[in-house]
C-alpha positions as CSV (number, residue, x, y, z in Angstrom):
1,M,0.0,0.0,0.0
2,S,2.8,2.4,1.0
3,N,4.7,1.4,-2.1
4,H,1.7,2.3,-4.3
5,I,1.4,5.7,-2.6
6,V,5.1,6.4,-3.2
7,E,4.8,5.5,-6.8
8,E,1.9,7.9,-7.3
9,D,3.9,10.8,-5.7
10,E,6.8,10.2,-7.9
11,A,4.5,10.1,-11.0
12,K,3.0,13.4,-10.0
13,K,6.4,15.0,-9.5
14,M,7.5,13.8,-13.0
15,D,4.3,15.2,-14.5
16,I,4.9,18.6,-12.8
17,R,8.5,18.6,-14.2
18,R,7.3,17.9,-17.7
19,I,4.7,20.7,-17.5
20,S,7.1,23.2,-16.2
21,S,9.8,22.3,-18.7
22,S,7.3,22.5,-21.6
23,S,5.9,25.8,-20.4
24,S,9.4,27.2,-20.0
25,G,10.3,26.0,-23.5
26,C,7.2,27.7,-25.0
27,H,8.0,30.8,-23.2
28,S,11.6,30.9,-24.4
29,E,10.4,30.3,-28.0
30,E,8.2,33.4,-27.7
31,L,11.1,35.7,-26.7
32,P,12.8,37.5,-29.6
33,Y,16.5,37.0,-30.2
34,V,18.5,39.9,-28.9
35,H,22.0,40.4,-30.4
36,K,24.3,42.1,-27.9
37,V,26.3,45.0,-29.5
38,G,29.4,46.1,-27.9
39,V,30.2,49.7,-27.2
40,P,32.1,51.3,-30.1
41,P,35.6,52.3,-29.4
42,K,36.0,56.0,-28.5
43,Q,37.3,58.1,-31.4
44,S,39.2,61.3,-31.2
45,L,37.6,64.5,-32.4
46,L,40.0,64.7,-35.4
47,K,39.1,61.1,-36.4
48,E,35.4,61.9,-36.2
49,F,35.8,65.1,-38.2
50,T,37.9,63.3,-40.9
51,D,35.3,60.5,-41.3
52,T,32.5,63.1,-41.6
53,V,34.3,65.0,-44.3
54,K,35.1,61.8,-46.2
55,E,31.5,60.7,-46.0
56,T,30.2,64.1,-47.2
57,F,32.7,64.9,-50.0
58,F,34.1,61.5,-51.0
59,A,31.1,59.1,-50.5
60,D,31.8,57.5,-53.9
61,D,35.5,57.0,-53.1
62,P,36.9,58.4,-56.4
63,L,40.3,57.0,-55.7
64,R,39.1,53.4,-55.4
65,P,40.1,52.4,-59.0
66,F,43.7,53.5,-58.3
67,K,44.2,51.2,-55.3
68,D,46.6,48.3,-55.7
69,Q,47.4,49.2,-59.2
70,P,50.9,49.5,-60.7
71,R,52.2,53.0,-61.4
72,W,51.8,52.8,-65.2
73,R,48.1,51.7,-64.7
74,Q,47.5,54.6,-62.3
75,F,48.9,57.0,-64.8
76,V,46.6,55.7,-67.5
77,L,43.6,55.8,-65.2
78,G,44.5,59.3,-64.2
79,L,44.5,60.4,-67.9
80,Q,41.2,58.7,-68.5
81,F,39.8,60.4,-65.4
82,I,40.8,63.9,-66.7
83,F,40.0,63.1,-70.3
84,P,37.1,60.7,-70.5
85,I,37.4,60.6,-74.3
86,L,40.4,58.3,-73.8
87,E,38.1,55.8,-72.1
88,W,35.1,55.7,-74.4
89,G,37.2,56.5,-77.5
90,K,38.5,52.9,-77.5
91,D,35.1,51.6,-78.5
92,Y,34.3,54.3,-81.0
93,N,33.1,53.0,-84.4
94,L,31.7,54.1,-87.7
95,T,28.1,53.8,-86.5
96,N,28.9,56.3,-83.8
97,L,30.7,58.6,-86.2
98,R,27.7,58.6,-88.6
99,G,25.4,59.7,-85.8
100,D,27.8,62.3,-84.5
101,L,28.4,63.8,-88.0
102,I,24.7,64.2,-88.6
103,A,24.1,65.7,-85.2
104,G,27.2,68.0,-85.5
105,F,26.1,69.4,-88.8
106,T,22.5,69.9,-87.5
107,I,23.5,71.8,-84.4
108,A,26.1,73.9,-86.3
109,S,23.3,75.1,-88.7
110,L,21.4,76.2,-85.5
111,C,24.3,77.6,-83.5
112,I,25.8,79.9,-86.2
113,P,22.9,82.4,-86.4
114,Q,22.1,82.0,-82.7
115,D,25.7,82.8,-81.7
116,I,25.6,86.1,-83.7
117,G,22.4,87.0,-81.8
118,Y,23.6,86.0,-78.4
119,A,26.8,88.1,-78.8
120,K,24.4,91.0,-79.5
121,L,22.7,90.2,-76.1
122,A,26.1,90.3,-74.4
123,K,26.7,93.6,-76.3
124,L,29.8,92.2,-78.0
125,A,30.7,92.1,-81.7
126,P,29.1,89.1,-83.6
127,E,32.4,87.3,-84.1
128,Y,32.8,86.7,-80.3
129,G,29.7,84.6,-80.3
130,L,31.2,82.4,-83.0
131,Y,34.5,82.3,-81.2
132,S,32.7,80.9,-78.2
133,S,31.3,78.0,-80.2
134,F,34.7,77.1,-81.6
135,V,37.2,76.7,-78.7
136,P,35.0,75.7,-75.6
137,P,33.2,72.8,-77.4
138,L,36.6,71.3,-78.3
139,I,37.8,71.5,-74.7
140,Y,34.5,70.0,-73.4
141,A,34.6,67.1,-75.9
142,F,37.9,65.9,-74.4
143,M,37.0,66.6,-70.7
144,G,33.2,66.3,-70.4
145,S,31.4,63.2,-69.5
146,S,28.0,64.0,-71.1
147,R,27.2,62.6,-74.5
148,D,24.4,64.9,-75.3
149,I,25.3,68.5,-74.2
150,A,25.9,70.9,-77.0
151,I,28.3,73.7,-75.8
152,G,28.2,77.4,-76.7
153,P,26.8,80.8,-75.7
154,V,23.3,80.8,-74.3
155,A,20.6,83.5,-74.1
156,V,20.2,83.9,-70.3
157,V,24.0,84.1,-69.5
158,S,24.5,86.5,-72.4
159,L,21.8,88.8,-71.1
160,L,23.1,88.5,-67.6
161,L,26.7,89.4,-68.7
162,G,25.5,92.3,-70.9
163,T,23.4,93.7,-68.1
164,M,26.1,93.6,-65.5
165,L,29.0,94.6,-67.7
166,Q,27.3,97.7,-69.0
167,K,27.0,99.1,-65.5
168,V,30.8,99.3,-65.4
169,F,31.6,100.3,-69.0
170,D,29.5,101.6,-71.8
171,P,29.9,99.1,-74.7
172,A,29.5,101.9,-77.3
173,E,31.9,104.5,-75.8
174,N,34.4,102.1,-74.1
175,A,34.3,99.0,-76.3
176,V,37.9,97.9,-75.6
177,E,37.5,98.1,-71.8
178,Y,34.1,96.5,-72.0
179,R,35.5,93.6,-73.9
180,R,38.4,93.2,-71.5
181,L,36.1,93.1,-68.6
182,A,34.0,90.4,-70.4
183,F,37.1,88.2,-70.8
184,T,38.0,88.8,-67.1
185,A,34.5,87.8,-66.0
186,T,34.8,84.7,-68.2
187,F,38.1,83.8,-66.7
188,F,36.8,84.0,-63.1
189,A,33.6,82.2,-64.1
190,G,35.8,79.3,-65.2
191,I,37.9,79.5,-62.0
192,T,34.7,79.3,-60.0
193,Q,33.3,76.3,-61.9
194,A,36.6,74.4,-61.8
195,T,37.1,75.1,-58.1
196,L,33.6,73.8,-57.2
197,G,34.3,70.6,-59.1
198,F,37.8,70.1,-57.8
199,F,36.7,70.5,-54.2
200,R,33.5,68.6,-54.8
201,L,31.3,71.5,-53.8
202,G,28.6,71.0,-56.4
203,F,25.9,70.9,-53.8
204,L,26.2,74.7,-53.6
205,I,24.2,75.1,-56.8
206,D,21.2,73.4,-55.1
207,F,20.6,76.7,-53.3
208,L,18.7,77.6,-56.5
209,S,15.5,75.6,-56.2
210,H,13.7,74.2,-59.2
211,A,10.8,76.6,-58.7
212,A,13.1,79.6,-58.5
213,I,15.0,78.5,-61.6
214,V,11.7,78.1,-63.6
215,G,10.7,81.6,-62.6
216,F,14.1,83.1,-63.3
217,M,14.4,81.5,-66.7
218,A,10.8,82.6,-67.7
219,G,11.5,86.2,-66.5
220,A,14.8,86.3,-68.4
221,A,13.1,85.0,-71.5
222,I,10.5,87.8,-71.3
223,T,13.2,90.4,-70.8
224,I,15.1,89.1,-73.8
225,V,12.0,89.3,-76.0
226,L,11.4,92.9,-74.8
227,Q,15.0,93.8,-75.6
228,Q,14.6,92.4,-79.2
229,L,11.8,94.8,-79.9
230,K,14.3,97.5,-81.0
231,G,15.7,95.2,-83.6
232,L,12.3,93.8,-84.7
233,L,10.7,97.3,-85.0
234,G,13.8,99.0,-86.5
235,I,14.2,101.4,-83.5
236,N,17.6,103.2,-83.4
237,I,19.7,101.9,-80.5
238,N,20.4,105.5,-79.3
239,K,16.7,106.1,-78.9
240,F,16.1,102.9,-76.9
241,T,16.5,102.6,-73.1
242,K,19.4,100.8,-71.6
243,K,17.2,99.5,-68.7
244,T,15.7,96.1,-68.9
245,D,12.5,96.4,-66.9
246,I,9.3,96.1,-68.8
247,I,8.0,99.6,-67.9
248,S,11.1,101.4,-69.3
249,V,11.2,99.2,-72.4
250,M,7.5,99.7,-73.3
251,R,7.9,103.5,-72.7
252,S,10.8,103.6,-75.2
253,V,8.8,101.6,-77.7
254,W,5.7,103.8,-77.4
255,N,7.7,107.1,-77.5
256,T,9.3,106.1,-80.9
257,V,6.1,104.8,-82.5
258,H,5.7,107.9,-84.8
259,H,9.3,108.7,-85.7
260,G,11.4,105.6,-84.8
261,W,9.8,102.5,-86.3
262,N,10.8,101.2,-89.8
263,W,8.0,99.4,-91.7
264,E,10.4,97.5,-94.0
265,T,12.2,96.2,-90.9
266,I,8.9,95.2,-89.3
267,V,7.8,93.3,-92.4
268,I,11.1,91.4,-92.6
269,G,11.3,90.6,-88.9
270,L,7.7,89.5,-88.4
271,S,7.6,87.4,-91.6
272,F,10.6,85.4,-90.6
273,L,9.6,85.2,-87.0
274,A,6.3,83.6,-88.2
275,F,8.4,81.2,-90.3
276,L,10.6,80.2,-87.4
277,L,7.6,79.6,-85.1
278,L,5.9,77.5,-87.8
279,A,9.1,75.4,-88.1
280,K,9.2,74.9,-84.4
281,Y,5.6,73.8,-84.4
282,I,6.2,71.3,-87.2
283,G,9.2,69.9,-85.3
284,K,7.2,69.5,-82.1
285,K,4.3,67.8,-83.9
286,N,6.4,65.3,-85.8
287,K,9.6,64.2,-84.0
288,K,11.0,62.8,-87.3
289,L,11.1,66.4,-88.6
290,F,13.4,67.6,-85.8
291,W,15.7,69.0,-88.5
292,V,13.2,71.5,-89.7
293,P,13.4,73.9,-86.7
294,A,17.1,73.2,-86.5
295,I,17.9,74.4,-90.0
296,A,15.2,77.1,-90.1
297,P,17.4,79.9,-88.5
298,L,20.1,79.4,-91.1
299,I,17.6,79.4,-93.9
300,S,16.2,82.6,-92.5
301,V,19.6,84.2,-92.5
302,I,20.4,83.1,-96.1
303,L,17.1,84.2,-97.5
304,S,16.9,87.5,-95.7
305,T,20.5,88.4,-96.5
306,F,19.9,87.6,-100.2
307,F,16.7,89.7,-100.2
308,V,18.4,92.7,-98.6
309,H,21.3,92.5,-100.9
310,I,19.3,92.5,-104.1
311,T,16.8,95.2,-102.9
312,H,19.4,97.4,-101.2
313,A,17.0,97.6,-98.2
314,E,19.8,99.0,-96.1
315,K,19.3,102.3,-97.9
316,H,15.7,102.4,-96.7
317,G,16.5,102.2,-93.0
318,V,16.9,98.5,-92.6
319,E,19.8,98.0,-90.2
320,I,22.3,95.3,-91.2
321,V,25.1,93.4,-89.4
322,S,27.7,95.2,-91.7
323,H,30.9,93.5,-90.6
324,I,32.0,90.3,-88.9
325,R,35.7,89.8,-88.4
326,K,37.2,87.0,-90.5
327,G,39.6,84.5,-89.0
328,V,40.0,82.3,-85.9
329,N,40.1,83.4,-82.3
330,P,42.9,85.9,-81.5
331,P,44.7,85.3,-78.1
332,S,43.3,87.5,-75.3
333,L,45.6,86.8,-72.3
334,D,46.9,90.3,-72.4
335,E,43.4,91.7,-72.3
336,I,42.3,90.1,-69.0
337,Y,42.5,92.3,-65.9
338,F,44.8,90.6,-63.4
339,T,45.6,93.8,-61.5
340,G,43.8,97.0,-60.6
341,G,40.3,97.8,-59.5
342,Y,38.5,95.9,-62.2
343,V,39.7,92.5,-61.0
344,I,37.2,92.5,-58.2
345,K,34.4,93.6,-60.5
346,G,35.3,91.0,-63.0
347,F,35.4,88.4,-60.3
348,K,31.9,89.3,-59.0
349,I,30.4,89.2,-62.5
350,G,32.1,86.0,-63.3
351,L,31.0,84.3,-60.1
352,V,27.3,85.1,-60.8
353,A,27.6,84.2,-64.5
354,G,29.5,81.0,-63.7
355,M,27.0,79.8,-61.2
356,I,24.0,80.4,-63.6
357,A,25.9,78.7,-66.5
358,L,26.7,75.7,-64.2
359,T,23.1,75.4,-63.1
360,E,21.9,75.2,-66.7
361,A,24.5,72.8,-67.9
362,T,24.0,70.5,-64.8
363,A,20.3,70.4,-65.3
364,I,20.7,69.5,-69.0
365,G,23.3,66.8,-68.3
366,R,21.3,65.2,-65.6
367,T,18.2,65.1,-67.7
368,F,19.8,63.4,-70.7
369,A,21.8,61.0,-68.6
370,A,18.6,59.9,-66.8
371,V,16.8,59.4,-70.1
372,K,19.6,57.4,-71.8
373,G,20.6,55.5,-68.6
374,Y,24.3,56.4,-68.1
375,Q,26.2,57.9,-65.2
376,L,27.2,61.5,-65.1
377,D,29.9,62.7,-62.6
378,G,28.8,66.2,-61.6
379,N,32.1,67.2,-60.2
380,R,34.0,66.1,-63.3
381,E,31.5,68.1,-65.4
382,M,32.2,71.2,-63.3
383,V,35.9,70.8,-63.9
384,A,35.4,70.4,-67.6
385,L,33.1,73.4,-67.9
386,G,35.5,75.5,-65.8
387,T,38.5,74.5,-67.8
388,M,36.8,75.3,-71.1
389,N,35.8,78.8,-69.9
390,I,39.3,79.5,-68.6
391,V,40.8,78.5,-71.9
392,G,38.0,80.4,-73.7
393,S,38.8,83.6,-71.8
394,L,42.4,83.3,-73.2
395,T,41.1,82.9,-76.7
396,S,38.6,85.8,-77.0
397,C,35.5,83.8,-75.9
398,Y,32.9,84.8,-73.3
399,V,31.1,82.5,-70.9
400,S,29.8,79.3,-72.6
401,T,27.7,76.4,-71.2
402,G,25.3,73.8,-72.3
403,S,22.4,75.0,-74.4
404,F,18.8,73.7,-73.9
405,S,17.8,74.1,-77.5
406,R,21.0,72.9,-79.1
407,S,21.3,69.9,-76.7
408,A,17.7,68.8,-77.5
409,V,18.4,69.0,-81.2
410,N,21.7,67.2,-80.7
411,N,19.9,64.4,-79.0
412,M,17.1,64.2,-81.6
413,A,19.6,64.2,-84.4
414,G,21.1,61.0,-83.1
415,C,24.3,62.0,-81.4
416,K,26.3,59.2,-79.9
417,T,29.1,60.9,-78.1
418,A,30.7,64.3,-77.5
419,V,32.3,64.1,-81.0
420,S,29.2,66.0,-82.3
421,N,30.7,69.0,-80.5
422,I,34.0,68.6,-82.4
423,V,32.1,68.4,-85.7
424,M,30.2,71.6,-84.8
425,S,33.5,73.3,-83.9
426,C,35.0,72.4,-87.2
427,I,32.0,73.9,-89.1
428,V,32.2,77.1,-87.0
429,L,35.9,77.2,-87.9
430,L,35.1,77.0,-91.6
431,T,32.5,79.7,-91.1
432,L,35.0,82.0,-89.4
433,E,37.6,81.4,-92.1
434,V,35.4,81.6,-95.2
435,I,31.8,82.5,-94.8
436,T,31.7,85.5,-92.4
437,P,32.0,88.1,-95.2
438,L,28.7,86.8,-96.6
439,F,26.8,87.9,-93.4
440,K,27.5,91.6,-94.2
441,Y,23.9,92.2,-95.5
442,T,22.2,90.1,-92.8
443,P,19.4,92.3,-91.3
444,K,19.4,92.8,-87.6
445,A,15.7,92.1,-87.5
446,I,16.4,88.5,-88.5
447,I,18.8,88.1,-85.5
448,S,16.1,89.5,-83.2
449,S,13.6,87.0,-84.7
450,I,16.0,84.1,-84.2
451,I,16.6,85.1,-80.5
452,I,12.8,85.5,-79.8
453,S,12.0,82.1,-81.3
454,A,14.8,80.5,-79.4
455,V,14.0,81.9,-75.9
456,L,10.2,81.4,-76.0
457,S,10.8,77.7,-75.0
458,L,12.3,78.9,-71.7
459,I,8.9,80.1,-70.6
460,D,7.6,76.8,-69.1
461,I,4.0,77.6,-68.5
462,Q,3.1,73.9,-67.7
463,S,5.7,73.8,-64.9
464,I,4.4,77.1,-63.4
465,I,0.8,75.7,-63.4
466,L,2.0,72.5,-61.8
467,L,3.7,74.4,-59.1
468,W,0.5,76.2,-58.3
469,K,-1.4,72.9,-58.0
470,I,1.2,71.1,-55.9
471,D,2.9,73.7,-53.7
472,K,1.8,77.3,-53.3
473,F,5.0,78.3,-51.6
474,D,7.1,77.1,-54.5
475,F,4.7,78.9,-56.8
476,V,5.3,82.2,-54.8
477,A,9.1,81.6,-55.1
478,C,8.7,81.1,-58.9
479,M,6.6,84.2,-59.4
480,G,8.9,86.2,-57.2
481,A,11.9,85.5,-59.3
482,L,9.9,86.0,-62.5
483,L,8.4,89.4,-61.5
484,G,11.7,90.5,-60.0
485,V,13.5,90.0,-63.4
486,V,10.7,91.5,-65.5
487,F,9.7,94.5,-63.4
488,V,13.1,95.4,-61.7
489,S,16.3,93.9,-63.1
490,V,18.0,90.6,-63.9
491,E,20.2,90.9,-60.8
492,I,17.2,91.5,-58.5
493,G,15.4,88.5,-59.9
494,L,18.4,86.3,-59.4
495,L,18.8,87.6,-55.8
496,I,15.2,86.6,-55.1
497,A,15.7,83.2,-56.7
498,V,18.7,82.5,-54.5
499,R,17.0,83.8,-51.3
500,K,13.9,81.6,-52.0
């Protein structure tokens, strides 16, 4: 009996152990696994600062390909890093050459008349616009990493330079000093761009928000159109205001309505402006006809020049280009201000122009790189743009950058690499050496028409409407920059854009 009782007690104890062990096992399965992390070793302030700087400026570790490489290989990689053409040039073939030749000829037909007009915006002689589409594109083709950007003078930067330079020197009374200051500003614009790229400070251009850029570009485009009214209406430059705000410009236009307008000039200008706008409409409706708006400006120049020559319209008040200097870029190192009071003024103008040019080129490069699916090194781009402007300032060029209109045409024409810029440069060189005397009878009204048709695309109405729908604060920033440029000045509009 006692044995039976003892056996029952032992059985109960065993059951209790099983229940407790099973319950503890279930409980342990429900607990999450915790990995114990040790306390990181304490770092010195210098080490923490060094790591932060490396993470901020060298997150992509640009020196990684050079590690554990022999000296000769490091030298080759260094050359390819500075001149990307040595890297992709190894795989260049006839198919690429065919695409680049077609694209180069197409953008050359567009850039030649535009360059003459943009030089006018910068208040420089026409040949300086052509010079700026000869040397800078060659430099960029060897140093740039974008396949689609077409390099040359652009409307907004030309207007900005002309507006700021004329506050120091009158381009009519002090043409030599004005030109020297333009080269000085170009030199410092290049220094600014190259320095930003070398020290990997490209994030500074992000101070200009997208909304502010849209507003500034639209305001600059409206200002450029207003400035071209004197050429389109045949108003004498001495009777036209030097201010850029819309009120001053419209007052000048109205005051000369009875004794300043020239009806022959108006007919020529408006007729070819309608032709250029029609060509752009055709190209937009049918992408296969992209070459129509590209070649339309050159056709306009040829036809209007021939018409003026055979009718002697210049004797009836139609203003003509008269003279474009023949020959390649003369050296201009001795014309740059390296000492004296104008160095600081040239630096200030160059800093502003360089930043705007950099913003435009970066936006274009990023857009086409995203569309075509290739990588674009922003810092290398800045060094390339800066170097080409430094060299350009030494060869009678003013600030050049990527052009929206030309880059779009370059892309649609089937460009494969930056060789399209080399092709364009060669055609501009041929123009400078041979064709420039033929532009003698080109009416200035045609140049105004070409500029107006080119800058209208900078007024991005759809983006402005989208800003209103999405973010009212961005819309206010956009309109602030736009109205600042149109009603006050380009500098005030730019200041508003930066502050926003």
